[in-house]
N, C-alpha and C positions, 0 to 999 in steps of 0.2 A: 246419103243422110238417113240415119236411123228413123224409120217411120213412126216409132213410138215416142221419139224425142220431142219434148215441148220446147225446150230452150237449148240451143247448141252454140258453142263458140269454136271457131275453126281457125287455129294458128294465130290467135290474137296476142299482141304484145303492146307494151306502152313505154315510150321514152318521153320524158319531160325535158324541155330545152329551156335554158335561162341564158340566152345569148349564143352566138355563133360557136363558141368554143367551150361551152358548159352545158352538160346534159347529165340526166339521171335516168338509168334504165330501171323502171320500177317494176315491170312484169316482163319476164321472158316468154318465148313462144309457148302458148298454152291452148290446149283443145279439150273440150269436155262436152258431154251430152246429158241432159237431165230428163228422164222418162216421166211420163204422166203419172202424178200422184207419188212421186218419189221424194223422200226427205233425204237430202245430202248435206253434210257439214264439211267445211274446209278448215283445216289447221295448218299452222305453219309459224315460222319465227316472225317476231315483230318487224315490220317493214318490208316483208317479202312480196307484197302486191296483192294480198288477199282482197282488201277493200277496193283497190283499183280494179281488180277483175270483176268484182260485184257491180261496180258503177259502169263498167263497160257493158255487162250483161243487161243492166237496166236501162241502157241508152242514155245515161247521164253524162258519159264522156265517150268520145270516139276513140278507138285503138289506133296506134301508129301503123299497125298492120293487122291483117285478118279480118274476119267477119263474124257477126252474131246473127243468129236466126231465131225468131220466135214464131212458132206454129208455121215453120217453113218460109217465113217472110223476113227479109233483112231488118235488122234493128238499127235505126239511124237516130232515133229520139226516144225519149220516154214514152211508155205505153200505159194506158189505164189498166190493161190486163196484166201488167207486171207490177205488183205492189212492191214497195220498198220501205223497210223500217231501219232507222239508223240507231247508232249506239245511244244517242240522246233524243228524247221525245220531240224536241223542237216544236213544242206547242205554242200557240199565240196566248200569252198570259192573260190577256183581257177577254178571251172567249171561254165560254163554258165548255164542258165536255161535249155536249151535243153539237155546239157551234163549231168546235174544232173538227169533229168527225164529219159533219156535213159539208164543210167548206169546200172540199175538192169537187163535190157534186154541183154545189152552187156555182163555182167558177167555170163549170163546164156547161152551165145553162140548164141544168136538170130543174124541173119545177119544184118549187119550195116544199110542197106537201110530200111529194115523192121522196126528195132528199131527206126530209125529216123522218119518214117512214123507214127508209134504208138505214139512216143513222141509228135510230132506236133499235132496229133488229141487231146490228153488230155490236152495239153497246151491250145488249142483253147477252150476246154470244160470248164476249170477253169477260162477262161477269161483273159489269159496272152498273146494272140496273139500280136506280136510286141515287146515282151520282151524276145524272144528266146535267144538272144546273151547277155543278161544282166548278170552280176555277182551278187551274192547274196548281196554284200555291196551296190549295186545300186538300191535295191528293198527295199520297206517298209515291216514292220513286217508282215502285211496282205498278201502281195504279196509273200513273202518268204514261208508263210505257204500254200498258193496255189500252190507253186512249190512242197512242200512236199506232198500235196494232189495228185497232178499229178503224182508224182513218185510212190505213192501207187496204183493209178488208172491204171497205164500203164500195169500192169499184167493182166488187166481185171479180177479183183477178184470178187468172188461172195459174200463175206462178207468183211466188212470194220470195223476195230477197230480203235476208236479215242480216245486217252488219253489226255483229256483237251486241244484240239487243238487250242483253241482261249484264253486260260487262261492268256496269257502274253500281249494280245492286249488291246487298250483302248476301252472304252464303245461303242463309235460310229463304230469303225472299227469292233468290235466283232458283233454288230447288222448287219452290212453289210455282214459279213462272215457267219453268220446264214442264211441269205437270199440266199446267194450264194450257201451254202451247200444244202439247200432245193432245189434250182434250179438244181444243179448237180445231186442230188439224184433222182429227178423226171424223169430224162432221162431214166434210166433203173432199178430204185428202188432196189438197192443192199440191202442186209441185212446189217444193221448198228448197232453197239453198241458203245455208246460214254459215256465216264466218264466226268462229269462236276461238279463243285461246285455251278453252277448258276441254281437255281430252275426255273426261268423264261425261261432260255434257254432250259432247259430239257423239259419243258411243250410245249414250242413253236415248238420245233423240232420233238417231239416224238409221236409215237403211244402208247407207255407204258413207264412208269418210274418206275425203281426199286430203293427202298431205302435200304440202308445198315446200320447196327448198328455200334457202336464203336468197335475198335479192341479187339479181333479178329473178324472181320466183317462177317456177314452173311445177307442174305436178309430177311428184316422184312416185306416188302410190295411190291406188284406189282400193279401199279395203271394204268388202261387204260385211254387214253386221247381220248375223243370223240368229238374233234374239227374238223370240216370238213376241208378237203384239197381241194385246195391249201390254205395254211396258209397266213395270211396277218397281217400286224403290228397292225391293229385295233382289231384283236383278243385279244390283251394284255389288252384291256380296258373294256372287257365284264364282267358281273357278273360271268359267267361260269369259265373264267380264274382266276378271283379273288378267287373263291371258291376252285379251284385246288391248287393255291398258298397256301392258308390257310391250306388245308388238308395235303400238303407235308411239310410245316413248322412244323405242328403239329407231323407228323410222324418222322421227324428228332429230334424234341425236346424230344420226348417220347420213341423213338425206336420201335414204333409200329403203327399200323393204328388207 
C-alpha cells in the first residue's frame, strides 16, 4: 500500500440485486489511491458508478467486493475524519446556519460551547459570517451549499468527498464556488475527491483527473494536471488548458486515453 496514501480502494465493485434473477452492475472492479493533500476529480458518463464509488469510499455503503482503507485502516462505516458533501445541501429547514453546522458535533456528544466555537470557525472559513442565524430558505443556493460544506468541515476531516456539490448552481455561481473551494482547500490542503460532470471544473480544481468508463464503470485514465497553483481564471484561456480539455473529451468519448 502506498505509504503516502490517505484513502485507498482496492478492487472494489458494486452490484445491486432486486430479486434472485435481477441485478445491476453499478461499478466495475476499481482501484485508486489518494495521497495526502491531493485534490482529485472523477469524470465519466451519467450512471457509470461515480457516486457509488464515492459512497463506498465514505463508508456509506459496503462494496460487493474489494476493500477500502483510510489511514491504513479498513473502512466499514462512515468516519468523522471523512467528510461528505452531496449535490443537494440537505439542510434541516427549521435550523439556522449555525444550528445546522454544529449538529453533527452535538450528536457526537461534543460540549455545546465547544461545538458552537467550532461551528463559528468553519462558518467564517466558508465566508458566511453574518448569516449564522439565517434559515436555509433565506439563503441562496450557493450559500446553502457553503453551509453543507461547513457542516462537513466541522469534524476537521482529513479527507473530503464531494458528490457534484455545485451541479445545481447557475454557471456564474458555480465559478464563484470553484474559486471559494480552492481558497478553503488552500488553508490546510485536505485530501479531496470530487465527482463532477464538468471537465473545465475538474481541470481547474484538480491535481489529477480520473476518467471512468460507462456502466459498470471503472477507471480508464488518470491524468495529472500540471498547472501551477494558485489557480486563476486566466488559466482557462491558455493553450495548456485547451489541450487538457481536448484530451479529456477524447478520453470520455473513446473510453480510453
